All heavy atoms as TSV, in Angstrom:
chain	resi	resn	atom	element	x	y	z
A	1	MET	N	N	0.837	-1.170	0.000
A	1	MET	CA	C	0.000	0.000	0.000
A	1	MET	C	C	0.892	1.247	0.000
A	1	MET	O	O	1.946	1.276	0.637
A	1	MET	CB	C	-0.901	-0.011	1.236
A	1	MET	CG	C	-1.936	1.056	1.210
A	1	MET	SD	S	-3.097	0.983	2.597
A	1	MET	CE	C	-3.689	-0.668	2.466
A	2	CYS	N	N	0.462	2.270	-0.685
A	2	CYS	CA	C	1.199	3.528	-0.807
A	2	CYS	C	C	1.415	4.156	0.570
A	2	CYS	O	O	0.536	4.115	1.437
A	2	CYS	CB	C	0.421	4.482	-1.701
A	2	CYS	SG	S	1.231	6.076	-1.979
A	3	SER	N	N	2.585	4.756	0.765
A	3	SER	CA	C	2.939	5.402	2.030
A	3	SER	C	C	2.429	6.841	2.155
A	3	SER	O	O	2.559	7.441	3.226
A	3	SER	CB	C	4.465	5.415	2.194
A	3	SER	OG	O	4.975	4.117	2.273
A	4	ALA	N	N	1.859	7.389	1.088
A	4	ALA	CA	C	1.340	8.755	1.159
A	4	ALA	C	C	0.164	8.802	2.133
A	4	ALA	O	O	-0.661	7.886	2.176
A	4	ALA	CB	C	0.896	9.233	-0.222
A	5	LYS	N	N	0.108	9.869	2.907
A	5	LYS	CA	C	-0.927	10.021	3.918
A	5	LYS	C	C	-2.318	9.908	3.310
A	5	LYS	O	O	-2.653	10.608	2.359
A	5	LYS	CB	C	-0.777	11.374	4.611
A	5	LYS	CG	C	-1.721	11.559	5.763
A	5	LYS	CD	C	-1.469	12.861	6.479
A	5	LYS	CE	C	-2.419	12.987	7.646
A	5	LYS	NZ	N	-2.161	14.244	8.379
A	6	GLY	N	N	-3.104	8.984	3.833
A	6	GLY	CA	C	-4.481	8.811	3.398
A	6	GLY	C	C	-4.666	8.002	2.128
A	6	GLY	O	O	-5.788	7.702	1.754
A	7	CYS	N	N	-3.588	7.639	1.455
A	7	CYS	CA	C	-3.704	6.888	0.203
A	7	CYS	C	C	-3.821	5.403	0.507
A	7	CYS	O	O	-3.078	4.865	1.321
A	7	CYS	CB	C	-2.494	7.146	-0.688
A	7	CYS	SG	S	-2.639	6.352	-2.318
A	8	ARG	N	N	-4.726	4.748	-0.170
A	8	ARG	CA	C	-4.927	3.311	-0.004
A	8	ARG	C	C	-4.669	2.545	-1.303
A	8	ARG	O	O	-5.013	1.383	-1.439
A	8	ARG	CB	C	-6.358	3.027	0.472
A	8	ARG	CG	C	-6.677	3.633	1.826
A	8	ARG	CD	C	-5.921	2.897	2.915
A	8	ARG	NE	N	-6.153	3.504	4.204
A	8	ARG	CZ	C	-5.192	3.925	5.015
A	8	ARG	NH1	N	-3.942	3.823	4.662
A	8	ARG	NH2	N	-5.479	4.449	6.175
A	9	ALA	N	N	-4.024	3.225	-2.247
A	9	ALA	CA	C	-3.743	2.603	-3.545
A	9	ALA	C	C	-2.618	1.582	-3.415
A	9	ALA	O	O	-1.772	1.665	-2.521
A	9	ALA	CB	C	-3.359	3.675	-4.563
A	10	ALA	N	N	-2.609	0.654	-4.332
A	10	ALA	CA	C	-1.553	-0.362	-4.357
A	10	ALA	C	C	-0.215	0.290	-4.687
A	10	ALA	O	O	-0.127	1.183	-5.520
A	10	ALA	CB	C	-1.876	-1.420	-5.405
A	11	ALA	N	N	0.810	-0.148	-4.011
A	11	ALA	CA	C	2.163	0.362	-4.259
A	11	ALA	C	C	2.709	-0.217	-5.554
A	11	ALA	O	O	2.489	-1.386	-5.873
A	11	ALA	CB	C	3.074	-0.005	-3.101
A	12	VAL	N	N	3.429	0.622	-6.289
A	12	VAL	CA	C	4.079	0.228	-7.534
A	12	VAL	C	C	5.582	0.488	-7.437
A	12	VAL	O	O	6.377	-0.179	-8.083
A	12	VAL	CB	C	3.479	1.009	-8.729
A	12	VAL	CG1	C	4.164	0.641	-10.033
A	12	VAL	CG2	C	1.980	0.780	-8.823
A	13	TRP	N	N	5.970	1.445	-6.611
A	13	TRP	CA	C	7.345	1.915	-6.503
A	13	TRP	C	C	7.886	1.752	-5.095
A	13	TRP	O	O	7.150	1.876	-4.122
A	13	TRP	CB	C	7.427	3.396	-6.876
A	13	TRP	CG	C	6.986	3.665	-8.267
A	13	TRP	CD1	C	5.738	4.040	-8.686
A	13	TRP	CD2	C	7.779	3.547	-9.449
A	13	TRP	NE1	N	5.725	4.172	-10.055
A	13	TRP	CE2	C	6.967	3.877	-10.542
A	13	TRP	CE3	C	9.110	3.216	-9.678
A	13	TRP	CZ2	C	7.428	3.880	-11.842
A	13	TRP	CZ3	C	9.580	3.213	-10.977
A	13	TRP	CH2	C	8.739	3.550	-12.042
A	14	VAL	N	N	9.194	1.544	-4.997
A	14	VAL	CA	C	9.910	1.575	-3.724
A	14	VAL	C	C	10.845	2.770	-3.763
A	14	VAL	O	O	11.631	2.925	-4.706
A	14	VAL	CB	C	10.733	0.277	-3.501
A	14	VAL	CG1	C	11.588	0.392	-2.248
A	14	VAL	CG2	C	9.818	-0.927	-3.423
A	15	LEU	N	N	10.759	3.621	-2.763
A	15	LEU	CA	C	11.661	4.752	-2.612
A	15	LEU	C	C	12.616	4.401	-1.475
A	15	LEU	O	O	12.202	4.296	-0.315
A	15	LEU	CB	C	10.891	6.031	-2.271
A	15	LEU	CG	C	10.088	6.658	-3.415
A	15	LEU	CD1	C	8.919	5.801	-3.834
A	15	LEU	CD2	C	9.623	8.027	-3.034
A	16	ALA	N	N	13.848	4.132	-1.823
A	16	ALA	CA	C	14.864	3.762	-0.832
A	16	ALA	C	C	15.562	5.032	-0.370
A	16	ALA	O	O	15.969	5.855	-1.191
A	16	ALA	CB	C	15.861	2.790	-1.440
A	17	TRP	N	N	15.698	5.185	0.933
A	17	TRP	CA	C	16.260	6.411	1.472
A	17	TRP	C	C	16.992	6.147	2.773
A	17	TRP	O	O	16.877	5.080	3.363
A	17	TRP	CB	C	15.164	7.463	1.684
A	17	TRP	CG	C	14.113	7.066	2.691
A	17	TRP	CD1	C	13.021	6.266	2.472
A	17	TRP	CD2	C	14.057	7.428	4.061
A	17	TRP	NE1	N	12.300	6.126	3.620
A	17	TRP	CE2	C	12.912	6.831	4.620
A	17	TRP	CE3	C	14.863	8.200	4.887
A	17	TRP	CZ2	C	12.558	6.994	5.955
A	17	TRP	CZ3	C	14.510	8.351	6.217
A	17	TRP	CH2	C	13.362	7.756	6.726
A	18	ASN	N	N	17.773	7.143	3.193
A	18	ASN	CA	C	18.314	7.131	4.543
A	18	ASN	C	C	18.603	8.561	4.968
A	18	ASN	O	O	18.777	9.450	4.153
A	18	ASN	CB	C	19.524	6.212	4.699
A	18	ASN	CG	C	20.828	6.801	4.225
A	18	ASN	OD1	O	20.909	7.930	3.780
A	18	ASN	ND2	N	21.875	6.019	4.307
A	19	ASN	N	N	18.616	8.764	6.270
A	19	ASN	CA	C	18.951	10.054	6.848
A	19	ASN	C	C	20.399	9.952	7.311
A	19	ASN	O	O	20.689	9.258	8.289
A	19	ASN	CB	C	18.024	10.351	8.025
A	19	ASN	CG	C	18.326	11.678	8.688
A	19	ASN	OD1	O	19.411	12.229	8.551
A	19	ASN	ND2	N	17.357	12.191	9.420
A	20	PRO	N	N	21.320	10.612	6.629
A	20	PRO	CA	C	22.739	10.455	6.959
A	20	PRO	C	C	23.110	10.920	8.365
A	20	PRO	O	O	24.144	10.525	8.888
A	20	PRO	CB	C	23.453	11.281	5.894
A	20	PRO	CG	C	22.423	12.200	5.353
A	20	PRO	CD	C	21.102	11.525	5.522
A	21	LYS	N	N	22.256	11.699	8.990
A	21	LYS	CA	C	22.534	12.142	10.353
A	21	LYS	C	C	22.312	11.024	11.380
A	21	LYS	O	O	22.890	11.061	12.457
A	21	LYS	CB	C	21.670	13.344	10.720
A	21	LYS	CG	C	22.042	14.597	9.952
A	21	LYS	CD	C	21.194	15.766	10.378
A	21	LYS	CE	C	21.584	17.005	9.565
A	21	LYS	NZ	N	20.760	18.153	9.915
A	22	ILE	N	N	21.459	10.051	11.021
A	22	ILE	CA	C	21.161	8.992	11.997
A	22	ILE	C	C	21.368	7.565	11.480
A	22	ILE	O	O	21.365	6.634	12.272
A	22	ILE	CB	C	19.722	9.136	12.559
A	22	ILE	CG1	C	18.673	9.055	11.452
A	22	ILE	CG2	C	19.581	10.434	13.333
A	22	ILE	CD1	C	17.237	9.044	11.945
A	23	HIS	N	N	21.542	7.396	10.170
A	23	HIS	CA	C	21.708	6.059	9.592
A	23	HIS	C	C	23.108	5.891	9.015
A	23	HIS	O	O	23.680	6.837	8.492
A	23	HIS	CB	C	20.695	5.810	8.467
A	23	HIS	CG	C	19.274	5.901	8.897
A	23	HIS	ND1	N	18.374	6.740	8.287
A	23	HIS	CD2	C	18.583	5.266	9.878
A	23	HIS	CE1	C	17.191	6.613	8.869
A	23	HIS	NE2	N	17.288	5.734	9.843
A	24	THR	N	N	23.619	4.676	9.072
A	24	THR	CA	C	24.883	4.376	8.409
A	24	THR	C	C	24.669	4.487	6.896
A	24	THR	O	O	23.542	4.326	6.414
A	24	THR	CB	C	25.382	2.970	8.776
A	24	THR	OG1	O	24.387	2.014	8.382
A	24	THR	CG2	C	25.661	2.843	10.268
A	25	PRO	N	N	25.730	4.758	6.117
A	25	PRO	CA	C	25.569	4.973	4.668
A	25	PRO	C	C	24.910	3.820	3.922
A	25	PRO	O	O	24.185	4.052	2.951
A	25	PRO	CB	C	27.000	5.179	4.177
A	25	PRO	CG	C	27.738	5.662	5.367
A	25	PRO	CD	C	27.099	4.984	6.552
A	26	GLU	N	N	25.122	2.585	4.349
A	26	GLU	CA	C	24.541	1.442	3.632
A	26	GLU	C	C	23.093	1.142	4.030
A	26	GLU	O	O	22.401	0.396	3.347
A	26	GLU	CB	C	25.401	0.190	3.823
A	26	GLU	CG	C	25.462	-0.352	5.234
A	26	GLU	CD	C	26.454	0.375	6.152
A	26	GLU	OE1	O	27.239	1.211	5.685
A	26	GLU	OE2	O	26.410	0.108	7.351
A	27	ARG	N	N	22.617	1.729	5.105
A	27	ARG	CA	C	21.250	1.484	5.576
A	27	ARG	C	C	20.244	2.065	4.611
A	27	ARG	O	O	20.403	3.181	4.112
A	27	ARG	CB	C	21.074	2.131	6.957
A	27	ARG	CG	C	19.656	2.111	7.509
A	27	ARG	CD	C	19.395	0.861	8.316
A	27	ARG	NE	N	18.014	0.733	8.691
A	27	ARG	CZ	C	17.486	1.164	9.839
A	27	ARG	NH1	N	18.244	1.756	10.733
A	27	ARG	NH2	N	16.217	0.991	10.087
A	28	ARG	N	N	19.188	1.320	4.319
A	28	ARG	CA	C	18.116	1.802	3.450
A	28	ARG	C	C	16.776	1.593	4.129
A	28	ARG	O	O	16.401	0.471	4.459
A	28	ARG	CB	C	18.104	1.088	2.092
A	28	ARG	CG	C	19.296	1.415	1.208
A	28	ARG	CD	C	19.290	2.867	0.791
A	28	ARG	NE	N	20.419	3.202	-0.052
A	28	ARG	CZ	C	21.562	3.699	0.368
A	28	ARG	NH1	N	21.777	3.888	1.668
A	28	ARG	NH2	N	22.527	4.005	-0.470
A	29	LYS	N	N	16.070	2.680	4.317
A	29	LYS	CA	C	14.684	2.646	4.760
A	29	LYS	C	C	13.860	2.703	3.473
A	29	LYS	O	O	14.362	3.116	2.424
A	29	LYS	CB	C	14.373	3.852	5.637
A	29	LYS	CG	C	15.294	4.037	6.827
A	29	LYS	CD	C	14.864	3.312	8.051
A	29	LYS	CE	C	13.589	3.910	8.599
A	29	LYS	NZ	N	13.062	3.213	9.737
A	30	THR	N	N	12.603	2.302	3.532
A	30	THR	CA	C	11.790	2.324	2.323
A	30	THR	C	C	10.416	2.926	2.568
A	30	THR	O	O	9.834	2.761	3.639
A	30	THR	CB	C	11.599	0.906	1.732
A	30	THR	OG1	O	11.010	0.056	2.709
A	30	THR	CG2	C	12.921	0.327	1.264
A	31	TRP	N	N	9.958	3.640	1.585
A	31	TRP	CA	C	8.577	4.065	1.472
A	31	TRP	C	C	8.053	3.422	0.198
A	31	TRP	O	O	8.802	3.227	-0.768
A	31	TRP	CB	C	8.457	5.568	1.329
A	31	TRP	CG	C	8.602	6.331	2.601
A	31	TRP	CD1	C	8.781	5.845	3.856
A	31	TRP	CD2	C	8.586	7.753	2.721
A	31	TRP	NE1	N	8.872	6.870	4.747
A	31	TRP	CE2	C	8.760	8.058	4.078
A	31	TRP	CE3	C	8.447	8.793	1.818
A	31	TRP	CZ2	C	8.789	9.356	4.554
A	31	TRP	CZ3	C	8.478	10.093	2.282
A	31	TRP	CH2	C	8.638	10.368	3.643
A	32	LEU	N	N	6.782	3.112	0.197
A	32	LEU	CA	C	6.129	2.573	-0.995
A	32	LEU	C	C	5.255	3.664	-1.594
A	32	LEU	O	O	4.698	4.481	-0.867
A	32	LEU	CB	C	5.287	1.359	-0.630
A	32	LEU	CG	C	6.048	0.190	-0.004
A	32	LEU	CD1	C	5.079	-0.918	0.391
A	32	LEU	CD2	C	7.118	-0.329	-0.936
A	33	ALA	N	N	5.150	3.665	-2.914
A	33	ALA	CA	C	4.370	4.699	-3.585
A	33	ALA	C	C	3.563	4.134	-4.739
A	33	ALA	O	O	4.026	3.238	-5.455
A	33	ALA	CB	C	5.288	5.799	-4.108
A	34	CYS	N	N	2.370	4.686	-4.917
A	34	CYS	CA	C	1.572	4.403	-6.108
A	34	CYS	C	C	2.084	5.330	-7.213
A	34	CYS	O	O	2.908	6.223	-6.964
A	34	CYS	CB	C	0.087	4.641	-5.814
A	34	CYS	SG	S	-0.340	6.363	-5.441
A	35	ASP	N	N	1.603	5.147	-8.432
A	35	ASP	CA	C	2.027	6.004	-9.539
A	35	ASP	C	C	1.724	7.476	-9.252
A	35	ASP	O	O	2.529	8.353	-9.555
A	35	ASP	CB	C	1.353	5.589	-10.844
A	35	ASP	CG	C	2.004	4.368	-11.483
A	35	ASP	OD1	O	3.228	4.189	-11.318
A	35	ASP	OD2	O	1.282	3.598	-12.141
A	36	GLU	N	N	0.573	7.751	-8.660
A	36	GLU	CA	C	0.149	9.127	-8.417
A	36	GLU	C	C	1.061	9.857	-7.424
A	36	GLU	O	O	1.310	11.052	-7.567
A	36	GLU	CB	C	-1.287	9.150	-7.890
A	36	GLU	CG	C	-1.812	10.537	-7.626
A	36	GLU	CD	C	-3.235	10.544	-7.098
A	36	GLU	OE1	O	-3.920	9.512	-7.158
A	36	GLU	OE2	O	-3.652	11.610	-6.605
A	37	HIS	N	N	1.560	9.156	-6.416
A	37	HIS	CA	C	2.333	9.813	-5.361
A	37	HIS	C	C	3.848	9.629	-5.462
A	37	HIS	O	O	4.593	10.180	-4.638
A	37	HIS	CB	C	1.849	9.322	-3.988
A	37	HIS	CG	C	0.476	9.801	-3.668
A	37	HIS	ND1	N	-0.600	8.946	-3.606
A	37	HIS	CD2	C	0.019	11.057	-3.433
A	37	HIS	CE1	C	-1.685	9.657	-3.323
A	37	HIS	NE2	N	-1.334	10.942	-3.211
A	38	ARG	N	N	4.331	8.904	-6.446
A	38	ARG	CA	C	5.776	8.654	-6.562
A	38	ARG	C	C	6.570	9.952	-6.629
A	38	ARG	O	O	7.546	10.141	-5.901
A	38	ARG	CB	C	6.087	7.796	-7.789
A	38	ARG	CG	C	7.592	7.519	-7.947
A	38	ARG	CD	C	7.890	6.782	-9.238
A	38	ARG	NE	N	7.510	7.534	-10.406
A	38	ARG	CZ	C	8.303	8.415	-11.031
A	38	ARG	NH1	N	9.518	8.642	-10.597
A	38	ARG	NH2	N	7.879	9.055	-12.088
A	39	GLU	N	N	6.163	10.866	-7.478
A	39	GLU	CA	C	6.911	12.108	-7.653
A	39	GLU	C	C	6.877	12.966	-6.389
A	39	GLU	O	O	7.899	13.506	-5.965
A	39	GLU	CB	C	6.380	12.901	-8.853
A	39	GLU	CG	C	7.203	14.117	-9.199
A	39	GLU	CD	C	8.640	13.793	-9.588
A	39	GLU	OE1	O	8.892	12.725	-10.160
A	39	GLU	OE2	O	9.527	14.618	-9.292
A	40	HIS	N	N	5.723	13.089	-5.785
A	40	HIS	CA	C	5.591	13.897	-4.561
A	40	HIS	C	C	6.472	13.353	-3.434
A	40	HIS	O	O	7.210	14.110	-2.788
A	40	HIS	CB	C	4.129	13.943	-4.110
A	40	HIS	CG	C	3.939	14.559	-2.767
A	40	HIS	ND1	N	4.041	15.917	-2.548
A	40	HIS	CD2	C	3.701	14.007	-1.564
A	40	HIS	CE1	C	3.855	16.166	-1.266
A	40	HIS	NE2	N	3.640	15.022	-0.645
A	41	LEU	N	N	6.407	12.054	-3.198
A	41	LEU	CA	C	7.220	11.456	-2.137
A	41	LEU	C	C	8.710	11.526	-2.474
A	41	LEU	O	O	9.536	11.769	-1.597
A	41	LEU	CB	C	6.786	10.008	-1.877
A	41	LEU	CG	C	5.374	9.845	-1.295
A	41	LEU	CD1	C	4.983	8.365	-1.244
A	41	LEU	CD2	C	5.256	10.481	0.079
A	42	SER	N	N	9.052	11.348	-3.752
A	42	SER	CA	C	10.451	11.459	-4.175
A	42	SER	C	C	10.981	12.864	-3.935
A	42	SER	O	O	12.106	13.046	-3.458
A	42	SER	CB	C	10.601	11.114	-5.662
A	42	SER	OG	O	10.314	9.763	-5.895
A	43	GLN	N	N	10.175	13.872	-4.251
A	43	GLN	CA	C	10.598	15.257	-4.036
A	43	GLN	C	C	10.767	15.548	-2.547
A	43	GLN	O	O	11.718	16.220	-2.151
A	43	GLN	CB	C	9.589	16.226	-4.649
A	43	GLN	CG	C	9.662	16.279	-6.148
A	43	GLN	CD	C	8.647	17.242	-6.739
A	43	GLN	OE1	O	7.831	17.840	-6.040
A	43	GLN	NE2	N	8.683	17.383	-8.061
A	44	PHE	N	N	9.850	15.059	-1.728
A	44	PHE	CA	C	9.938	15.266	-0.280
A	44	PHE	C	C	11.259	14.733	0.264
A	44	PHE	O	O	11.960	15.411	1.017
A	44	PHE	CB	C	8.752	14.563	0.408
A	44	PHE	CG	C	8.741	14.703	1.900
A	44	PHE	CD1	C	8.112	15.777	2.500
A	44	PHE	CD2	C	9.362	13.762	2.703
A	44	PHE	CE1	C	8.098	15.913	3.888
A	44	PHE	CE2	C	9.360	13.889	4.089
A	44	PHE	CZ	C	8.725	14.970	4.680
A	45	LEU	N	N	11.613	13.510	-0.130
A	45	LEU	CA	C	12.872	12.915	0.331
A	45	LEU	C	C	14.080	13.571	-0.338
A	45	LEU	O	O	15.117	13.781	0.294
A	45	LEU	CB	C	12.868	11.409	0.060
A	45	LEU	CG	C	11.864	10.590	0.869
A	45	LEU	CD1	C	11.755	9.179	0.309
A	45	LEU	CD2	C	12.235	10.565	2.342
A	46	GLY	N	N	13.959	13.895	-1.606
A	46	GLY	CA	C	15.060	14.473	-2.355
A	46	GLY	C	C	15.486	15.837	-1.840
A	46	GLY	O	O	16.683	16.127	-1.737
A	47	VAL	N	N	14.540	16.692	-1.506
A	47	VAL	CA	C	14.837	18.026	-0.993
A	47	VAL	C	C	15.669	17.928	0.290
A	47	VAL	O	O	16.516	18.770	0.551
A	47	VAL	CB	C	13.526	18.802	-0.736
A	47	VAL	CG1	C	13.726	20.003	0.147
A	47	VAL	CG2	C	12.910	19.219	-2.050
A	48	ARG	N	N	15.449	16.892	1.063
A	48	ARG	CA	C	16.167	16.702	2.323
A	48	ARG	C	C	17.496	15.957	2.144
A	48	ARG	O	O	18.236	15.763	3.092
A	48	ARG	CB	C	15.267	15.946	3.295
A	48	ARG	CG	C	14.127	16.815	3.783
A	48	ARG	CD	C	12.916	16.032	4.240
A	48	ARG	NE	N	11.870	16.934	4.686
A	48	ARG	CZ	C	11.029	17.584	3.894
A	48	ARG	NH1	N	11.119	17.442	2.577
A	48	ARG	NH2	N	10.106	18.380	4.381
A	49	GLY	N	N	17.754	15.513	0.908
A	49	GLY	CA	C	18.981	14.770	0.636
A	49	GLY	C	C	18.927	13.335	1.096
A	49	GLY	O	O	19.962	12.690	1.263
A	50	PHE	N	N	17.729	12.804	1.302
A	50	PHE	CA	C	17.557	11.447	1.830
A	50	PHE	C	C	17.382	10.396	0.731
A	50	PHE	O	O	17.710	9.232	0.938
A	50	PHE	CB	C	16.325	11.361	2.735
A	50	PHE	CG	C	16.394	12.160	4.005
A	50	PHE	CD1	C	15.285	12.229	4.831
A	50	PHE	CD2	C	17.530	12.845	4.390
A	50	PHE	CE1	C	15.320	12.949	6.014
A	50	PHE	CE2	C	17.568	13.574	5.577
A	50	PHE	CZ	C	16.459	13.623	6.387
A	51	LEU	N	N	16.834	10.763	-0.423
A	51	LEU	CA	C	16.487	9.796	-1.459
A	51	LEU	C	C	17.735	9.173	-2.075
A	51	LEU	O	O	18.646	9.872	-2.509
A	51	LEU	CB	C	15.651	10.458	-2.556
A	51	LEU	CG	C	15.076	9.528	-3.612
A	51	LEU	CD1	C	14.105	8.518	-2.998
A	51	LEU	CD2	C	14.372	10.330	-4.692
A	52	LYS	N	N	17.778	7.852	-2.111
A	52	LYS	CA	C	18.913	7.121	-2.675
A	52	LYS	C	C	18.555	6.390	-3.957
A	52	LYS	O	O	19.384	6.242	-4.839
A	52	LYS	CB	C	19.462	6.114	-1.661
A	52	LYS	CG	C	19.900	6.733	-0.348
A	52	LYS	CD	C	20.973	7.774	-0.561
A	52	LYS	CE	C	21.357	8.433	0.754
A	52	LYS	NZ	N	22.180	9.597	0.577
A	53	ASP	N	N	17.311	5.900	-4.078
A	53	ASP	CA	C	16.943	5.093	-5.246
A	53	ASP	C	C	15.426	5.019	-5.359
A	53	ASP	O	O	14.720	5.038	-4.346
A	53	ASP	CB	C	17.511	3.683	-5.088
A	53	ASP	CG	C	17.680	2.943	-6.399
A	53	ASP	OD1	O	17.435	3.537	-7.466
A	53	ASP	OD2	O	18.065	1.771	-6.357
A	54	VAL	N	N	14.926	4.947	-6.588
A	54	VAL	CA	C	13.509	4.713	-6.865
A	54	VAL	C	C	13.450	3.527	-7.815
A	54	VAL	O	O	14.030	3.566	-8.898
A	54	VAL	CB	C	12.826	5.946	-7.500
A	54	VAL	CG1	C	11.368	5.648	-7.812
A	54	VAL	CG2	C	12.953	7.156	-6.577
A	55	VAL	N	N	12.781	2.462	-7.381
A	55	VAL	CA	C	12.770	1.200	-8.123
A	55	VAL	C	C	11.340	0.661	-8.162
A	55	VAL	O	O	10.599	0.802	-7.186
A	55	VAL	CB	C	13.683	0.164	-7.414
A	55	VAL	CG1	C	13.716	-1.145	-8.161
A	55	VAL	CG2	C	15.072	0.709	-7.210
A	56	LEU	N	N	10.994	0.044	-9.272
A	56	LEU	CA	C	9.698	-0.632	-9.326
A	56	LEU	C	C	9.635	-1.695	-8.229
A	56	LEU	O	O	10.626	-2.404	-7.986
A	56	LEU	CB	C	9.479	-1.299	-10.683
A	56	LEU	CG	C	9.097	-0.371	-11.827
A	56	LEU	CD1	C	9.229	-1.084	-13.164
A	56	LEU	CD2	C	7.670	0.149	-11.636
A	57	LEU	N	N	8.504	-1.795	-7.559
A	57	LEU	CA	C	8.332	-2.758	-6.475
A	57	LEU	C	C	8.667	-4.172	-6.934
A	57	LEU	O	O	9.353	-4.921	-6.238
A	57	LEU	CB	C	6.904	-2.692	-5.927
A	57	LEU	CG	C	6.532	-3.671	-4.828
A	57	LEU	CD1	C	7.433	-3.523	-3.616
A	57	LEU	CD2	C	5.067	-3.496	-4.447
A	58	LYS	N	N	8.228	-4.523	-8.124
A	58	LYS	CA	C	8.495	-5.866	-8.662
A	58	LYS	C	C	10.006	-6.117	-8.753
A	58	LYS	O	O	10.492	-7.177	-8.371
A	58	LYS	CB	C	7.845	-6.013	-10.033
A	58	LYS	CG	C	8.027	-7.364	-10.663
A	58	LYS	CD	C	7.343	-7.445	-12.013
A	58	LYS	CE	C	7.620	-8.796	-12.635
A	58	LYS	NZ	N	6.998	-8.928	-13.939
A	59	GLU	N	N	10.757	-5.133	-9.255
A	59	GLU	CA	C	12.212	-5.285	-9.372
A	59	GLU	C	C	12.867	-5.362	-7.991
A	59	GLU	O	O	13.807	-6.122	-7.783
A	59	GLU	CB	C	12.807	-4.123	-10.165
A	59	GLU	CG	C	12.425	-4.136	-11.624
A	59	GLU	CD	C	12.941	-2.918	-12.370
A	59	GLU	OE1	O	13.830	-2.204	-11.855
A	59	GLU	OE2	O	12.444	-2.673	-13.487
A	60	TRP	N	N	12.394	-4.553	-7.043
A	60	TRP	CA	C	12.927	-4.560	-5.678
A	60	TRP	C	C	12.761	-5.945	-5.049
A	60	TRP	O	O	13.675	-6.472	-4.429
A	60	TRP	CB	C	12.199	-3.500	-4.860
A	60	TRP	CG	C	12.704	-3.325	-3.468
A	60	TRP	CD1	C	12.245	-3.945	-2.349
A	60	TRP	CD2	C	13.755	-2.467	-3.029
A	60	TRP	NE1	N	12.935	-3.511	-1.241
A	60	TRP	CE2	C	13.866	-2.603	-1.638
A	60	TRP	CE3	C	14.610	-1.580	-3.681
A	60	TRP	CZ2	C	14.793	-1.894	-0.887
A	60	TRP	CZ3	C	15.527	-0.882	-2.938
A	60	TRP	CH2	C	15.623	-1.038	-1.549
A	61	GLU	N	N	11.582	-6.522	-5.241
A	61	GLU	CA	C	11.316	-7.854	-4.687
A	61	GLU	C	C	12.193	-8.905	-5.351
A	61	GLU	O	O	12.682	-9.820	-4.686
A	61	GLU	CB	C	9.836	-8.208	-4.846
A	61	GLU	CG	C	8.940	-7.367	-3.961
A	61	GLU	CD	C	7.464	-7.555	-4.234
A	61	GLU	OE1	O	7.087	-7.978	-5.355
A	61	GLU	OE2	O	6.682	-7.268	-3.326
A	62	GLU	N	N	12.429	-8.762	-6.654
A	62	GLU	CA	C	13.290	-9.715	-7.375
A	62	GLU	C	C	14.735	-9.609	-6.915
A	62	GLU	O	O	15.447	-10.614	-6.857
A	62	GLU	CB	C	13.196	-9.473	-8.883
A	62	GLU	CG	C	11.866	-9.906	-9.478
A	62	GLU	CD	C	11.697	-9.474	-10.927
A	62	GLU	OE1	O	12.562	-8.776	-11.481
A	62	GLU	OE2	O	10.641	-9.826	-11.505
A	63	ARG	N	N	15.182	-8.391	-6.566
A	63	ARG	CA	C	16.549	-8.188	-6.094
A	63	ARG	C	C	16.734	-8.729	-4.680
A	63	ARG	O	O	17.853	-9.026	-4.275
A	63	ARG	CB	C	16.906	-6.694	-6.083
A	63	ARG	CG	C	17.056	-6.106	-7.433
A	63	ARG	CD	C	17.558	-4.696	-7.490
A	63	ARG	NE	N	17.491	-3.878	-6.301
A	63	ARG	CZ	C	17.622	-2.560	-6.288
A	63	ARG	NH1	N	17.808	-1.924	-7.428
A	63	ARG	NH2	N	17.570	-1.873	-5.178
A	64	GLY	N	N	15.643	-8.761	-3.927
A	64	GLY	CA	C	15.725	-9.254	-2.564
A	64	GLY	C	C	16.309	-8.260	-1.580
A	64	GLY	O	O	16.852	-8.636	-0.559
A	65	ASP	N	N	16.192	-6.967	-1.878
A	65	ASP	CA	C	16.729	-5.921	-0.968
A	65	ASP	C	C	15.930	-5.826	0.291
A	65	ASP	O	O	14.839	-6.159	0.448
A	65	ASP	CB	C	16.740	-4.558	-1.670
A	65	ASP	CG	C	17.830	-4.494	-2.736
A	65	ASP	OD1	O	18.768	-5.271	-2.672
A	65	ASP	OD2	O	17.714	-3.637	-3.623
C-alpha cells in the first residue's frame, strides 16, 4: 500500500532512502508509492537529501533488498 498520507492505492514503486545524520551509509529505509504519489514522495525525500533510489516494487522484490 502507498505510504502517502491517506492513500490506499496499491504500491508500484519503492523509494529507498536514509537520513545520513542517523543512519549508516549502507542502511536503506523504504517508502512505498503508487504512480500518483511517486513524484511527490520522491521530491519530499530528495529536498532533504535522503532519497537514494527509486525502483519498481516488482524489481525490488526480485533483487531481494
